[in-house]
C-alpha positions as CSV (number, residue, x, y, z in Angstrom):
1,M,45.0,-25.3,-53.6
2,M,45.5,-22.4,-50.8
3,I,42.9,-20.1,-52.6
4,M,40.3,-22.8,-53.6
5,T,40.6,-23.9,-49.7
6,A,39.8,-20.5,-48.7
7,R,37.0,-20.2,-50.8
8,V,35.5,-23.6,-49.5
9,G,35.7,-22.3,-46.0
10,L,33.9,-19.4,-46.8
11,L,30.8,-21.2,-47.9
12,A,29.3,-22.0,-44.7
13,V,29.2,-18.2,-44.0
14,L,27.6,-17.1,-47.6
15,L,25.2,-19.7,-47.2
16,A,23.9,-17.9,-43.8
17,L,24.1,-14.4,-44.9
18,A,22.9,-14.2,-48.3
19,P,19.3,-15.0,-49.5
20,A,17.8,-17.8,-50.6
21,L,19.4,-19.8,-53.5
22,P,17.6,-21.2,-56.3
23,A,15.9,-24.7,-55.7
24,G,18.5,-27.4,-56.1
25,V,21.6,-25.4,-55.4
26,T,24.4,-27.3,-53.9
27,A,27.7,-27.1,-53.3
28,S,28.7,-30.5,-52.7
29,A,31.5,-32.4,-54.7
30,A,31.4,-35.8,-56.2
31,G,34.7,-37.8,-56.9
32,G,34.2,-38.2,-60.5
33,P,31.7,-38.0,-63.2
34,S,28.7,-39.5,-62.6
35,A,26.7,-41.7,-65.2
36,G,24.6,-39.0,-66.7
37,D,27.4,-36.5,-67.0
38,R,29.1,-39.5,-69.3
39,A,26.2,-40.5,-71.2
40,V,25.9,-36.2,-71.9
41,A,29.8,-36.0,-73.1
42,A,28.6,-38.9,-75.3
43,R,25.8,-38.1,-76.7
44,L,27.5,-34.3,-77.1
45,H,30.2,-35.7,-78.6
46,T,28.2,-37.3,-81.2
47,R,25.2,-34.1,-81.8
48,F,27.5,-31.1,-81.3
49,A,29.2,-31.5,-84.9
50,G,25.4,-32.0,-86.5
51,A,24.1,-28.7,-85.0
52,G,24.5,-26.7,-87.3
53,L,27.1,-24.4,-85.9
54,G,30.0,-25.0,-88.4
55,S,33.6,-25.4,-88.0
56,G,33.8,-22.3,-85.7
57,G,31.5,-23.7,-83.1
58,V,33.0,-24.1,-79.4
59,G,31.3,-25.1,-76.5
60,Q,31.7,-26.7,-73.1
61,V,29.8,-28.1,-69.9
62,V,31.0,-27.8,-66.4
63,D,29.5,-29.5,-63.2
64,V,29.3,-26.6,-60.9
65,A,29.9,-28.0,-57.2
66,S,32.8,-29.9,-58.6
67,G,34.2,-27.6,-61.5
68,R,34.5,-30.6,-63.3
69,T,34.4,-30.1,-67.0
70,V,32.5,-32.7,-68.4
71,W,32.6,-31.9,-72.2
72,A,34.4,-28.9,-74.3
73,S,35.4,-29.1,-78.0
74,G,37.6,-25.8,-78.7
75,A,37.0,-24.3,-75.5
76,G,39.6,-22.0,-75.2
77,A,39.4,-20.7,-78.5
78,G,38.3,-16.7,-78.6
79,R,35.4,-16.1,-80.8
80,M,32.9,-13.1,-81.0
81,P,30.5,-13.6,-78.1
82,A,27.4,-11.5,-78.9
83,S,25.3,-10.4,-75.8
84,T,27.0,-13.3,-73.6
85,N,29.4,-10.6,-73.7
86,K,26.6,-9.0,-70.4
87,L,27.5,-11.7,-68.2
88,A,30.8,-10.2,-67.6
89,V,29.6,-6.8,-67.3
90,A,26.9,-7.8,-65.1
91,V,29.6,-10.1,-62.6
92,A,31.5,-7.1,-62.6
93,A,28.8,-4.6,-61.9
94,L,27.4,-6.1,-59.3
95,T,31.0,-6.8,-57.7
96,A,32.4,-3.4,-57.9
97,L,29.2,-1.2,-56.9
98,G,26.9,-4.3,-55.1
99,P,22.9,-4.9,-56.1
100,D,21.3,-2.3,-53.6
101,R,23.3,0.8,-55.2
102,T,21.5,3.5,-56.4
103,E,21.9,7.0,-58.8
104,R,20.3,9.9,-58.7
105,T,19.1,12.1,-61.1
106,R,19.3,15.7,-59.5
107,T,17.9,19.6,-60.4
108,R,20.6,22.4,-59.7
109,Y,20.3,25.7,-59.6
110,E,22.6,28.7,-60.5
111,P,21.1,32.0,-58.8
112,S,23.5,34.5,-60.6
113,T,22.6,33.4,-63.8
114,R,19.6,32.1,-62.8
115,T,20.1,28.7,-64.6
116,L,18.4,25.2,-63.8
117,Y,20.5,21.9,-64.7
118,L,19.1,18.7,-64.9
119,V,22.2,16.4,-63.8
120,G,22.3,12.9,-65.0
121,G,23.5,10.3,-62.2
122,G,23.9,7.3,-64.7
123,D,20.2,6.0,-63.8
124,Q,19.7,3.0,-66.3
125,R,16.2,2.5,-65.8
126,L,15.0,6.2,-65.5
127,A,11.4,6.5,-66.5
128,A,8.9,9.2,-67.9
129,A,7.4,8.9,-64.9
130,D,10.5,9.4,-62.9
131,L,11.5,12.7,-64.9
132,K,7.7,13.8,-64.1
133,A,8.0,13.6,-60.3
134,L,11.5,15.2,-60.2
135,A,9.7,18.1,-62.0
136,A,7.0,18.7,-60.1
137,A,9.2,18.7,-57.0
138,T,11.6,20.9,-58.9
139,A,8.9,23.0,-59.8
140,K,7.1,23.5,-56.0
141,V,10.9,24.2,-54.6
142,L,11.4,27.0,-57.6
143,A,7.9,28.6,-56.3
144,M,8.4,28.1,-52.6
145,R,11.4,30.1,-52.9
146,Q,10.4,32.6,-55.8
147,L,13.4,31.6,-58.5
148,P,13.3,32.4,-62.0
149,V,14.3,30.3,-64.5
150,A,16.1,32.2,-67.3
151,A,17.7,28.9,-68.8
152,L,17.4,25.0,-68.7
153,R,21.0,22.9,-69.3
154,V,21.3,18.9,-69.0
155,D,24.4,18.2,-67.4
156,D,25.5,14.6,-68.6
157,S,29.1,15.4,-68.0
158,L,29.5,12.5,-65.4
159,F,30.2,10.1,-68.4
160,P,32.7,11.5,-71.3
161,A,30.9,12.9,-74.5
162,P,30.7,10.1,-77.1
163,T,32.6,10.9,-79.9
164,A,34.0,8.6,-82.7
165,A,37.3,8.6,-80.3
166,T,35.1,7.7,-77.6
167,A,34.0,4.9,-79.2
168,S,34.3,1.5,-78.7
169,P,36.4,0.0,-81.0
170,G,34.3,-2.7,-83.6
171,W,31.1,-0.5,-83.7
172,L,30.0,-0.4,-86.9
173,P,28.2,3.0,-87.8
174,G,24.7,1.2,-88.5
175,Y,24.4,0.4,-84.8
176,Y,23.4,4.2,-84.1
177,P,20.5,4.6,-82.7
178,G,18.5,1.7,-83.2
179,E,21.1,-0.9,-81.6
180,L,22.7,1.3,-79.2
181,A,22.0,5.2,-78.4
182,P,25.9,6.9,-77.9
183,V,26.5,6.6,-74.4
184,R,25.2,9.2,-71.9
185,A,25.0,9.5,-68.6
186,L,21.4,11.0,-68.9
187,A,19.1,8.9,-70.5
188,L,15.8,7.6,-71.0
189,C,15.3,3.7,-70.2
190,G,15.0,2.6,-74.0
191,A,15.6,5.6,-75.9
192,R,17.0,5.2,-79.1
193,V,18.0,8.8,-79.9
194,N,21.2,9.6,-81.1
195,D,21.3,12.3,-78.2
196,T,19.4,11.1,-75.1
197,A,20.1,13.8,-72.7
198,L,19.2,16.6,-74.4
199,A,16.0,14.5,-75.1
200,A,15.4,14.0,-71.6
201,G,16.2,17.6,-71.5
202,Q,13.5,18.4,-73.6
203,L,10.8,15.7,-72.0
204,F,11.8,17.4,-68.8
205,A,11.2,21.0,-70.0
206,T,7.1,19.8,-71.1
207,Q,6.9,18.5,-67.8
208,L,8.4,21.5,-66.1
209,A,5.7,24.2,-68.3
210,A,3.3,21.6,-67.0
211,A,4.3,21.9,-63.3
212,G,3.8,25.6,-63.8
213,V,7.2,26.8,-64.2
214,R,8.0,29.3,-66.5
215,L,10.6,28.7,-68.7
216,P,12.4,30.7,-72.1
217,R,11.5,29.6,-75.5
218,T,14.9,28.4,-76.3
219,P,15.5,24.5,-76.4
220,P,17.9,23.1,-73.3
221,G,20.9,23.0,-73.6
222,R,24.1,21.2,-72.5
223,A,26.6,22.6,-69.7
224,V,28.3,21.4,-66.6
225,A,26.5,22.5,-63.4
226,P,28.8,24.9,-61.4
227,A,30.2,24.5,-57.8
228,T,28.2,27.4,-57.1
229,A,25.0,26.0,-57.9
230,V,22.8,24.4,-55.2
231,D,20.7,22.0,-55.0
232,L,16.6,21.6,-55.5
233,A,15.4,18.1,-56.0
234,S,16.4,14.1,-56.7
235,H,15.2,11.5,-58.0
236,T,16.6,8.1,-56.3
237,S,16.8,5.2,-58.6
238,G,16.0,1.6,-57.9
239,P,18.0,-0.9,-56.7
240,L,20.9,-2.0,-59.6
241,W,20.3,-5.4,-59.2
242,E,16.5,-4.5,-61.3
243,A,19.1,-2.7,-63.8
244,V,21.1,-6.4,-64.2
245,E,17.9,-8.6,-64.2
246,Y,16.2,-6.2,-67.2
247,M,19.3,-5.8,-69.0
248,L,20.0,-10.0,-68.9
249,K,16.6,-10.4,-69.2
250,V,16.0,-8.1,-72.7
251,S,19.5,-8.0,-73.6
252,D,19.4,-4.4,-73.3
253,N,22.9,-2.9,-75.1
254,N,22.7,0.2,-73.3
255,I,22.1,-0.7,-70.1
256,A,25.4,-2.9,-70.5
257,E,27.5,0.1,-71.8
258,G,26.4,2.5,-69.0
259,L,26.4,-0.3,-66.2
260,L,30.5,-0.9,-67.5
261,R,31.2,2.8,-67.0
262,L,29.7,3.3,-63.6
263,T,31.6,-0.1,-62.9
264,A,34.6,1.9,-63.9
265,L,34.2,4.9,-61.5
266,A,33.1,2.5,-58.9
267,R,36.8,1.4,-59.2
268,H,38.5,4.6,-59.9
269,R,39.0,4.6,-63.2
270,P,37.9,6.6,-66.1
271,P,34.2,6.2,-67.4
272,S,35.5,5.1,-70.4
273,W,35.4,1.5,-72.4
274,Q,38.7,1.1,-71.5
275,G,38.4,2.4,-68.3
276,G,35.1,-0.6,-67.8
277,T,36.8,-3.0,-69.7
278,A,40.0,-3.2,-67.1
279,A,38.0,-2.7,-64.4
280,V,36.0,-6.1,-65.7
281,R,39.4,-7.8,-66.3
282,D,40.1,-7.6,-62.5
283,I,37.3,-8.1,-61.5
284,L,36.3,-11.5,-63.4
285,T,40.4,-12.2,-62.6
286,G,39.8,-12.4,-58.8
287,Y,36.4,-14.8,-59.6
288,G,38.9,-17.1,-61.1
289,I,37.3,-17.0,-64.7
290,P,40.1,-17.9,-67.4
291,L,40.9,-15.0,-69.5
292,R,43.5,-16.4,-71.4
293,G,41.8,-15.6,-75.2
294,V,39.5,-13.1,-73.9
295,A,39.3,-9.9,-75.2
296,L,37.4,-6.7,-74.6
297,F,36.2,-3.9,-76.0
298,D,33.0,-3.0,-74.8
299,G,30.2,-4.0,-72.7
300,S,27.4,-4.9,-74.8
301,G,29.0,-7.9,-77.2
302,L,28.6,-5.6,-80.0
303,S,31.7,-4.8,-80.8
304,R,33.7,-6.7,-83.4
305,R,36.7,-6.7,-81.7
306,D,35.2,-8.9,-78.4
307,R,36.1,-12.6,-78.0
308,M,35.3,-14.8,-75.1
309,T,36.1,-18.0,-74.8
310,A,33.6,-21.2,-74.3
311,A,35.4,-21.5,-70.7
312,A,35.0,-18.1,-69.6
313,L,31.5,-18.2,-70.5
314,S,30.8,-21.3,-68.7
315,A,32.6,-19.8,-65.8
316,L,30.4,-16.7,-66.0
317,A,27.6,-18.8,-65.8
318,A,28.6,-21.1,-63.2
319,L,28.3,-17.8,-60.6
320,A,24.8,-17.5,-60.6
321,V,24.5,-20.6,-58.8
322,D,28.0,-20.7,-57.0
323,P,26.6,-20.5,-53.4
324,R,30.4,-19.0,-52.7
325,D,29.6,-15.9,-54.4
326,H,25.3,-15.3,-54.0
327,K,25.7,-12.8,-51.6
328,Q,26.7,-10.6,-54.1
329,L,25.5,-12.1,-57.7
330,W,22.5,-13.5,-56.6
331,P,20.7,-11.6,-59.5
332,L,22.5,-13.3,-62.2
333,F,19.9,-16.5,-61.7
334,P,16.5,-14.7,-61.9
335,G,18.2,-12.5,-64.7
336,L,18.9,-15.2,-67.2
337,P,16.3,-15.5,-69.7
338,V,14.2,-19.2,-69.0
339,A,14.1,-21.5,-72.0
340,G,10.8,-21.2,-74.0
341,R,9.3,-18.6,-71.3
342,D,10.8,-15.1,-71.1
343,G,13.4,-12.7,-71.8
344,T,15.1,-13.9,-75.8
345,L,14.6,-17.1,-74.7
346,A,10.6,-17.0,-75.4
347,A,9.2,-19.5,-77.1
348,R,7.1,-16.4,-79.2
349,L,11.1,-16.1,-80.5
350,H,11.3,-19.7,-81.7
351,R,13.6,-20.8,-78.7
352,F,13.3,-23.9,-77.4
353,S,9.6,-23.9,-78.8
354,T,10.4,-27.7,-81.5
355,R,11.4,-30.9,-80.7
356,P,13.6,-31.7,-79.3
357,S,14.5,-28.8,-77.5
358,T,11.0,-28.6,-76.3
359,C,11.9,-31.2,-73.2
360,A,14.3,-28.3,-71.7
361,A,11.4,-25.5,-71.7
362,G,11.8,-24.3,-68.3
363,R,14.9,-26.1,-67.2
364,V,17.7,-24.0,-69.0
365,H,18.2,-20.2,-68.1
366,A,20.9,-19.0,-70.5
367,K,22.3,-15.8,-71.9
368,T,21.7,-15.2,-75.6
369,G,24.4,-13.9,-77.9
370,T,23.2,-13.1,-81.7
371,L,24.4,-10.6,-84.6
372,H,24.2,-11.3,-88.0
373,D,26.9,-14.1,-87.8
374,V,27.2,-15.1,-84.1
375,V,24.9,-17.3,-82.4
376,A,25.7,-18.1,-78.6
377,L,24.2,-19.5,-75.2
378,A,25.6,-19.8,-72.0
379,G,23.8,-20.4,-69.2
380,V,22.8,-23.2,-66.6
381,T,20.7,-26.0,-66.1
382,R,20.7,-29.0,-63.9
383,G,21.3,-32.3,-65.2
384,R,19.3,-35.5,-64.4
385,D,21.9,-36.2,-61.6
386,G,19.9,-33.2,-59.5
387,R,23.2,-31.0,-60.4
388,W,23.7,-27.7,-61.6
389,K,26.0,-27.6,-64.9
390,A,26.9,-24.8,-66.6
391,F,27.4,-24.5,-70.5
392,A,28.1,-22.5,-73.2
393,F,28.0,-22.6,-77.1
394,V,29.1,-20.2,-79.5
395,E,29.4,-20.2,-83.2
396,N,30.9,-17.9,-85.1
397,G,29.7,-17.5,-89.5
398,P,26.8,-19.3,-89.1
399,A,25.5,-20.6,-92.4
400,G,21.7,-20.1,-91.3
401,L,20.8,-18.0,-87.7
402,G,17.2,-20.3,-87.2
403,R,19.3,-23.2,-87.8
404,A,22.3,-22.0,-85.4
405,R,20.0,-21.5,-82.6
406,Q,17.6,-24.6,-82.8
407,G,21.2,-26.3,-82.6
408,V,22.2,-24.3,-79.4
409,D,18.8,-25.4,-78.6
410,R,19.4,-28.9,-78.7
411,L,22.5,-28.7,-77.2
412,A,21.3,-27.3,-74.1
413,A,18.7,-29.8,-73.6
414,T,21.2,-32.6,-73.9
415,V,22.6,-31.2,-71.1
416,T,19.6,-31.9,-69.6
417,G,19.2,-34.8,-70.0
418,C,15.9,-34.4,-71.1
419,W,17.0,-35.6,-74.4
């Protein structure tokens, strides 16, 4: 009771400081379940069993303002969450680092060996155009100072080298590099190669040559820039909120793992899956997320050993529209895919594109989760009473992915009250 009172007492301050909330967000609480909530609970009781989720289906719906459970089935049972797990790393990264946090990719030069270093700083949205601008700036400094380059090296030592020993338990060999590139601190956004740092180094070498820098013919290798190296130029990333929104919209596994490691560093933990997940658990505990039955082994949700509960996922989703935490967590809401509109819930992906779920198109904001035997959906929508409802539906081992996806879409439409 003391914790809840303190949070409510902060509400006026947070509302005054935070950016505008999504339309319809309110912190008012009702004394009991509304008629709309009772109707939704009755419909879910009937429809859940026939949604095509099978015996492993679990779910929960919560009224965000009051915290009251509208409906639940197996809400405390742990299930593989797939990419709904990204909600956890998004909340943790925004909390530990802040929405406006930026990272730097730098060039450094060691005079005694005439070695140029490209140093990765964990920029999750680094693009070829960013490297090109950095190459131009570096070439300008090298020419101005008349510094010859005998060797080019990439330094991605901010994160530990990816090995079988450092890989997250439950990652399958077939994930690399299509689903997930081995995690490094230097990578171009969207790169799907086994060594993203050396690939970035190769591109950077080409860009330097185009900018007039004479380089040796040997390809760039990997080395840690020594303390005696001097800074030449740098590129500053966009704000963290851009990376978080992009990660949630398209469900980018590489960004999720990079953010996990940056979160660990911000919380003074090793930048590994162990340090990252420990930091995530600490942060989620601070928000009151129920962690009984939750097991975290990565940020992306690819691990076969990950477990989330519907109770935890619905509580995480609720943070997207809770004004008490809006100042830090505001990117969650615009980052969530919109039913039938964009991201992994776009109509072209057959989400909310057939009756009866089409009535909820544009109204449901939710994170998807899909593996070959997992279908999950966790997000928020406004009910017929105008109040925000947070929900989570998860199934492990569906007989058919297409039917299960349609099933969770229909359950989400039920929460809106439109069906």
